[in-house]
ZAKE-112945 format. One record per residue (C-alpha): residue number from 0; x, y, z. Coordinates in Angstrom, 1 decimal. Layout:
+------+--------+--------+--------+
: resi :      X :      Y :      Z :
+------+--------+--------+--------+
:  NUM :      X :      Y :      Z :
...
+------+--------+--------+--------+
# end
This chain:
+------+--------+--------+--------+
: resi :      X :      Y :      Z :
+------+--------+--------+--------+
:    0 :   97.4 :  151.2 :   86.9 :
:    1 :   98.7 :  149.9 :   90.0 :
:    2 :  101.9 :  150.7 :   90.9 :
:    3 :  103.7 :  147.2 :   90.0 :
:    4 :  102.6 :  147.2 :   86.7 :
:    5 :  104.2 :  151.6 :   86.6 :
:    6 :  107.4 :  150.3 :   88.3 :
:    7 :  107.3 :  147.5 :   85.9 :
:    8 :  107.2 :  149.9 :   82.9 :
:    9 :  109.6 :  152.2 :   84.3 :
:   10 :  111.7 :  148.6 :   83.9 :
:   11 :  110.9 :  147.8 :   80.6 :
:   12 :  112.0 :  151.1 :   79.7 :
:   13 :  115.1 :  151.7 :   81.4 :
:   14 :  116.0 :  148.5 :   79.7 :
:   15 :  115.4 :  150.0 :   76.1 :
:   16 :  117.7 :  153.2 :   77.2 :
:   17 :  120.7 :  150.6 :   78.7 :
:   18 :  120.4 :  148.4 :   75.3 :
:   19 :  120.5 :  151.3 :   72.5 :
:   20 :  123.5 :  152.6 :   75.1 :
:   21 :  125.1 :  149.5 :   74.5 :
:   22 :  125.0 :  149.7 :   71.0 :
:   23 :  128.5 :  151.8 :   71.3 :
:   24 :  130.6 :  148.6 :   72.4 :
:   25 :  129.7 :  147.3 :   68.5 :
:   26 :  129.6 :  150.3 :   66.0 :
:   27 :  132.2 :  152.9 :   67.5 :
:   28 :  134.5 :  148.9 :   66.5 :
:   29 :  132.6 :  148.4 :   63.8 :
:   30 :  133.2 :  151.6 :   61.7 :
:   31 :  137.3 :  151.7 :   61.8 :
:   32 :  136.4 :  148.3 :   59.9 :
:   33 :  134.0 :  148.6 :   58.1 :
:   34 :  132.5 :  151.9 :   55.9 :
:   35 :  129.6 :  153.4 :   56.7 :
:   36 :  127.7 :  153.1 :   53.5 :
:   37 :  127.8 :  149.4 :   54.1 :
:   38 :  127.0 :  149.4 :   57.8 :
:   39 :  123.8 :  151.1 :   57.2 :
:   40 :  122.6 :  148.3 :   54.3 :
:   41 :  123.1 :  145.5 :   56.1 :
:   42 :  121.0 :  146.7 :   59.4 :
:   43 :  118.8 :  147.9 :   57.2 :
:   44 :  118.5 :  144.0 :   55.4 :
:   45 :  118.6 :  142.4 :   58.7 :
:   46 :  115.5 :  144.7 :   60.4 :
:   47 :  113.7 :  143.9 :   56.9 :
:   48 :  114.1 :  140.0 :   57.2 :
:   49 :  112.1 :  140.1 :   60.5 :
:   50 :  109.5 :  142.1 :   59.4 :
:   51 :  109.0 :  140.9 :   55.5 :
:   52 :  106.9 :  138.2 :   56.7 :
:   53 :  104.3 :  141.5 :   58.1 :
:   54 :  104.7 :  143.0 :   55.4 :
:   55 :  103.7 :  140.4 :   53.5 :
:   56 :  100.0 :  139.5 :   55.4 :
:   57 :   99.2 :  143.1 :   55.2 :
:   58 :  100.5 :  143.5 :   50.9 :
:   59 :   97.5 :  144.6 :   50.6 :
:   60 :   97.5 :  148.0 :   51.8 :
:   61 :   99.5 :  148.8 :   49.0 :
:   62 :   96.9 :  148.9 :   46.7 :
:   63 :   95.7 :  152.1 :   48.6 :
:   64 :   99.0 :  153.5 :   48.5 :
:   65 :   98.5 :  157.2 :   46.7 :
:   66 :  101.7 :  159.7 :   45.9 :
:   67 :  101.6 :  161.6 :   48.7 :
:   68 :  101.6 :  158.6 :   50.6 :
:   69 :  105.2 :  157.2 :   48.8 :
:   70 :  106.9 :  160.4 :   48.9 :
:   71 :  106.3 :  160.2 :   52.9 :
:   72 :  107.7 :  156.4 :   52.7 :
:   73 :  110.4 :  158.2 :   50.9 :
:   74 :  111.1 :  160.9 :   53.8 :
:   75 :  111.0 :  157.6 :   56.3 :
:   76 :  112.4 :  155.4 :   54.5 :
:   77 :  115.3 :  157.2 :   52.5 :
:   78 :  115.7 :  160.2 :   55.0 :
:   79 :  114.4 :  159.1 :   58.6 :
:   80 :  115.8 :  156.0 :   58.3 :
:   81 :  118.6 :  156.0 :   56.1 :
:   82 :  120.3 :  158.8 :   56.5 :
:   83 :  119.6 :  159.4 :   59.9 :
:   84 :  121.8 :  156.2 :   60.6 :
:   85 :  124.7 :  157.4 :   58.0 :
:   86 :  124.7 :  160.6 :   59.4 :
:   87 :  124.7 :  159.2 :   63.2 :
:   88 :  127.2 :  156.9 :   62.2 :
:   89 :  129.1 :  158.6 :   60.4 :
:   90 :  129.9 :  161.0 :   62.9 :
:   91 :  131.4 :  159.1 :   65.0 :
:   92 :  134.7 :  159.3 :   62.7 :
:   93 :  135.3 :  163.4 :   63.8 :
:   94 :  133.8 :  163.7 :   67.7 :
:   95 :  133.3 :  162.0 :   71.0 :
:   96 :  130.3 :  159.2 :   70.1 :
:   97 :  128.7 :  160.2 :   73.5 :
:   98 :  128.6 :  163.8 :   71.9 :
:   99 :  126.7 :  162.8 :   69.1 :
:  100 :  124.1 :  161.0 :   70.9 :
:  101 :  124.0 :  164.1 :   73.4 :
:  102 :  123.0 :  166.2 :   70.4 :
:  103 :  120.5 :  164.3 :   69.4 :
:  104 :  118.3 :  165.3 :   72.6 :
:  105 :  117.3 :  168.2 :   69.9 :
:  106 :  114.8 :  166.0 :   67.5 :
:  107 :  111.9 :  167.5 :   69.6 :
:  108 :  113.0 :  171.2 :   68.4 :
:  109 :  112.9 :  169.5 :   64.9 :
:  110 :  109.5 :  167.7 :   65.3 :
:  111 :  107.9 :  170.5 :   66.9 :
:  112 :  109.0 :  173.2 :   64.0 :
:  113 :  107.6 :  171.1 :   61.6 :
:  114 :  104.4 :  170.4 :   63.4 :
:  115 :  104.5 :  174.2 :   63.7 :
:  116 :  104.8 :  174.8 :   60.0 :
:  117 :  102.8 :  172.0 :   58.9 :
:  118 :  100.1 :  172.3 :   61.4 :
:  119 :  100.4 :  175.8 :   62.3 :
:  120 :  100.6 :  175.2 :   65.6 :
:  121 :  101.2 :  178.6 :   67.9 :
:  122 :  103.4 :  178.6 :   71.0 :
:  123 :  104.1 :  180.4 :   74.0 :
:  124 :  106.9 :  182.8 :   73.8 :
:  125 :  108.4 :  181.4 :   76.6 :
:  126 :  109.0 :  179.0 :   74.1 :
:  127 :  111.2 :  180.6 :   71.8 :
:  128 :  113.7 :  181.3 :   74.8 :
:  129 :  113.6 :  178.0 :   75.3 :
:  130 :  114.6 :  176.6 :   71.9 :
:  131 :  117.2 :  179.6 :   72.1 :
:  132 :  119.1 :  178.4 :   75.4 :
:  133 :  118.9 :  174.1 :   73.9 :
:  134 :  120.7 :  175.6 :   70.3 :
:  135 :  123.0 :  177.4 :   72.6 :
:  136 :  123.7 :  174.5 :   74.8 :
:  137 :  124.7 :  172.5 :   72.0 :
:  138 :  126.9 :  174.4 :   71.2 :
:  139 :  128.9 :  173.9 :   74.2 :
:  140 :  128.1 :  169.9 :   74.3 :
:  141 :  130.6 :  170.2 :   70.8 :
:  142 :  132.7 :  172.4 :   71.0 :
:  143 :  133.2 :  173.6 :   74.7 :
:  144 :  135.7 :  176.3 :   74.8 :
:  145 :  137.3 :  174.9 :   71.7 :
:  146 :  138.5 :  178.4 :   69.6 :
:  147 :  136.5 :  177.9 :   66.2 :
:  148 :  139.1 :  179.2 :   64.3 :
:  149 :  141.7 :  176.4 :   65.4 :
:  150 :  142.3 :  173.3 :   63.8 :
:  151 :  140.2 :  171.6 :   65.9 :
:  152 :  137.5 :  172.8 :   64.6 :
:  153 :  137.3 :  171.3 :   61.0 :
:  154 :  137.3 :  168.1 :   63.0 :
:  155 :  134.2 :  168.9 :   65.5 :
:  156 :  132.6 :  171.2 :   62.4 :
:  157 :  132.4 :  168.1 :   60.6 :
:  158 :  130.7 :  166.0 :   63.2 :
:  159 :  129.0 :  168.3 :   64.1 :
:  160 :  127.0 :  168.6 :   61.2 :
:  161 :  126.8 :  165.4 :   60.9 :
:  162 :  125.3 :  164.6 :   63.7 :
:  163 :  122.6 :  167.6 :   63.1 :
:  164 :  121.9 :  166.2 :   60.3 :
:  165 :  120.5 :  162.9 :   62.5 :
:  166 :  118.7 :  165.3 :   64.8 :
:  167 :  117.0 :  166.7 :   61.5 :
:  168 :  116.4 :  163.4 :   59.6 :
:  169 :  115.0 :  161.4 :   63.0 :
:  170 :  113.3 :  164.9 :   64.4 :
:  171 :  111.2 :  164.7 :   60.8 :
:  172 :  110.7 :  161.1 :   60.4 :
:  173 :  108.4 :  161.9 :   63.2 :
:  174 :  105.9 :  164.1 :   61.3 :
:  175 :  105.9 :  161.6 :   58.4 :
:  176 :  105.3 :  159.0 :   60.3 :
:  177 :  102.5 :  160.5 :   62.2 :
:  178 :  101.2 :  161.7 :   58.9 :
:  179 :  101.6 :  157.4 :   57.5 :
:  180 :   99.9 :  156.1 :   60.7 :
:  181 :   96.6 :  158.4 :   60.0 :
:  182 :   96.7 :  155.4 :   57.5 :
:  183 :   98.2 :  152.8 :   57.3 :
:  184 :   99.0 :  149.9 :   60.8 :
:  185 :  101.9 :  150.7 :   62.8 :
:  186 :  104.0 :  147.5 :   61.7 :
:  187 :  103.3 :  148.2 :   58.0 :
:  188 :  104.9 :  151.7 :   58.7 :
:  189 :  107.5 :  150.2 :   60.2 :
:  190 :  108.3 :  147.6 :   57.9 :
:  191 :  108.2 :  149.7 :   54.8 :
:  192 :  110.8 :  152.3 :   56.7 :
:  193 :  113.3 :  149.4 :   56.4 :
:  194 :  112.1 :  148.1 :   53.4 :
:  195 :  112.8 :  151.6 :   51.6 :
:  196 :  115.7 :  152.3 :   53.3 :
:  197 :  117.2 :  149.0 :   52.6 :
:  198 :  116.5 :  149.8 :   48.4 :
:  199 :  118.6 :  152.9 :   49.4 :
:  200 :  121.2 :  151.7 :   51.6 :
:  201 :  121.6 :  148.7 :   48.8 :
:  202 :  122.4 :  151.2 :   45.8 :
:  203 :  124.8 :  153.3 :   48.0 :
:  204 :  126.6 :  150.7 :   49.3 :
:  205 :  127.0 :  149.8 :   46.0 :
:  206 :  127.5 :  153.1 :   44.9 :
:  207 :  130.7 :  153.9 :   47.1 :
:  208 :  132.2 :  150.4 :   47.9 :
:  209 :  133.9 :  147.2 :   45.3 :
:  210 :  130.6 :  145.1 :   46.8 :
:  211 :  128.4 :  144.4 :   49.4 :
:  212 :  131.3 :  141.8 :   51.4 :
:  213 :  128.2 :  139.3 :   51.8 :
:  214 :  131.0 :  136.4 :   51.4 :
:  215 :  132.1 :  138.6 :   55.1 :
:  216 :  129.0 :  139.7 :   56.8 :
:  217 :  126.9 :  136.8 :   56.4 :
:  218 :  129.6 :  134.3 :   58.0 :
:  219 :  128.5 :  133.4 :   60.8 :
:  220 :  131.8 :  133.0 :   62.6 :
:  221 :  133.2 :  136.4 :   61.1 :
:  222 :  134.5 :  139.2 :   62.6 :
:  223 :  131.1 :  141.5 :   61.6 :
:  224 :  127.7 :  138.6 :   61.4 :
:  225 :  127.1 :  138.7 :   65.2 :
:  226 :  128.3 :  142.3 :   65.6 :
:  227 :  125.5 :  143.8 :   62.8 :
:  228 :  123.0 :  141.6 :   63.8 :
:  229 :  123.4 :  142.8 :   67.5 :
:  230 :  123.3 :  146.2 :   66.3 :
:  231 :  119.9 :  145.8 :   64.3 :
:  232 :  118.1 :  143.6 :   66.1 :
:  233 :  119.1 :  144.1 :   70.4 :
:  234 :  119.7 :  148.7 :   70.0 :
:  235 :  117.2 :  148.8 :   67.2 :
:  236 :  113.9 :  146.0 :   67.3 :
:  237 :  114.1 :  145.1 :   70.5 :
:  238 :  115.3 :  148.3 :   72.8 :
:  239 :  112.0 :  150.0 :   70.5 :
:  240 :  110.0 :  147.0 :   71.5 :
:  241 :  110.8 :  147.7 :   75.1 :
:  242 :  110.3 :  151.4 :   74.8 :
:  243 :  106.4 :  151.1 :   73.4 :
:  244 :  105.3 :  148.0 :   75.5 :
:  245 :  106.7 :  150.0 :   78.3 :
:  246 :  105.8 :  153.5 :   77.7 :
:  247 :  101.6 :  152.3 :   78.3 :
:  248 :  102.5 :  151.9 :   82.3 :
:  249 :  104.6 :  155.1 :   82.3 :
:  250 :  103.5 :  158.5 :   82.7 :
:  251 :  105.1 :  161.2 :   80.0 :
:  252 :  107.2 :  163.0 :   82.9 :
:  253 :  108.3 :  159.9 :   83.8 :
:  254 :  109.5 :  158.6 :   80.5 :
:  255 :  111.5 :  161.8 :   80.0 :
:  256 :  113.5 :  161.7 :   82.6 :
:  257 :  113.6 :  157.4 :   81.8 :
:  258 :  114.9 :  159.2 :   79.0 :
:  259 :  118.5 :  160.2 :   80.7 :
:  260 :  119.3 :  156.6 :   81.1 :
:  261 :  120.8 :  156.4 :   77.5 :
:  262 :  123.0 :  159.5 :   77.1 :
:  263 :  124.2 :  159.1 :   80.7 :
:  264 :  125.0 :  155.8 :   79.9 :
:  265 :  126.7 :  156.3 :   76.7 :
:  266 :  129.1 :  158.9 :   78.4 :
:  267 :  129.4 :  156.7 :   80.7 :
:  268 :  130.4 :  153.9 :   78.4 :
:  269 :  133.1 :  156.5 :   76.1 :
:  270 :  134.5 :  158.1 :   79.6 :
:  271 :  135.2 :  154.1 :   80.9 :
:  272 :  135.3 :  151.7 :   77.9 :
:  273 :  137.0 :  154.2 :   75.0 :
:  274 :  139.0 :  156.6 :   77.2 :
:  275 :  137.0 :  159.5 :   75.7 :
:  276 :  135.3 :  161.8 :   78.9 :
:  277 :  133.7 :  165.2 :   78.5 :
:  278 :  134.9 :  167.9 :   80.4 :
:  279 :  132.9 :  170.2 :   83.0 :
:  280 :  131.6 :  172.7 :   80.2 :
:  281 :  129.9 :  169.3 :   78.5 :
:  282 :  128.9 :  168.5 :   81.1 :
:  283 :  127.1 :  171.6 :   82.6 :
:  284 :  125.8 :  172.0 :   78.6 :
:  285 :  124.6 :  168.6 :   78.3 :
:  286 :  122.4 :  169.4 :   81.7 :
:  287 :  121.3 :  173.2 :   80.2 :
:  288 :  120.2 :  171.1 :   76.9 :
:  289 :  118.4 :  168.6 :   79.0 :
:  290 :  116.2 :  170.9 :   80.8 :
:  291 :  115.7 :  173.5 :   78.0 :
:  292 :  114.5 :  170.4 :   76.1 :
:  293 :  111.9 :  169.2 :   78.6 :
:  294 :  110.4 :  172.7 :   78.7 :
:  295 :  110.0 :  172.7 :   75.5 :
:  296 :  107.8 :  169.7 :   75.1 :
:  297 :  106.2 :  170.4 :   78.0 :
:  298 :  102.1 :  170.3 :   77.2 :
:  299 :  101.7 :  174.5 :   78.7 :
:  300 :  104.3 :  175.8 :   76.0 :
:  301 :  101.7 :  175.3 :   72.8 :
:  302 :   99.3 :  178.1 :   73.1 :
:  303 :   95.7 :  176.3 :   72.4 :
:  304 :   93.9 :  178.0 :   69.4 :
:  305 :   90.4 :  179.1 :   71.0 :
:  306 :   92.6 :  179.9 :   73.9 :
:  307 :   93.1 :  183.3 :   71.1 :
:  308 :   89.5 :  182.9 :   69.4 :
:  309 :   88.3 :  183.8 :   72.6 :
:  310 :   90.5 :  186.6 :   73.2 :
:  311 :   89.7 :  187.6 :   69.5 :
:  312 :   85.8 :  188.0 :   70.4 :
:  313 :   86.1 :  189.5 :   73.7 :
:  314 :   87.6 :  192.2 :   71.8 :
+------+--------+--------+--------+
# end
């Protein structure tokens, strides 16, 4: 890989994270006008429309679907996709959206923890120290020095619970997705993520609202169509595509640094455009969170089984 390719990959990934942060310009306003359940249904539906032809092309793969696979697709579609974005968006009602995004840096901790449980991976003692530091930092990112027993606690606490629920659903979704990718094509997995998610959010939207407001939402000249379409396709599908294309040419260490563009741009948007700054405690805690998660996800944190085996054989 030459320098030009590395630069091109870095630009693609930077573009991905900038597009992801642009979601705030539309989502913050959309949740003030629409119920979250309606918003996430139409986001899933618009993504499914794009991926439906690919699902139809691979329809024979459904014949291989086992009960286990169906359960995993439910976890990916209903959990990682539908509940993840529902909790993520709902958290915006209670706290600065920039904080919600910063807390998503905890997702690898969920993924790694589930991997340890399901795959019996072992980690060096330092891993648990960094994990504890990351969790502590996430507390100060959310609450700063706010009195947790004050009236402010109820609002921030609720928002944090929604944000952490999104962390769990999205972080665990990585594990379920990896299990499915061992059997199915990635486009098939992605398409079913939105298919199952659309079915779930359709039922949720009908249960919580008097209707889907299709006439209003699908009106190209209306106030919602362009915004929801943008959120679904640009920060969603297009940004994800840029990420994977760029990742081919970018080292993992560089990719982890470029990922900081997303929360940094989000903080600046909320600060400059919406007038919701972070205080110095929250900024410092965010830096500690980034450093901690960088160490947690480092390859040298895993304790290889063959090292244990060699030690045992020498004993």
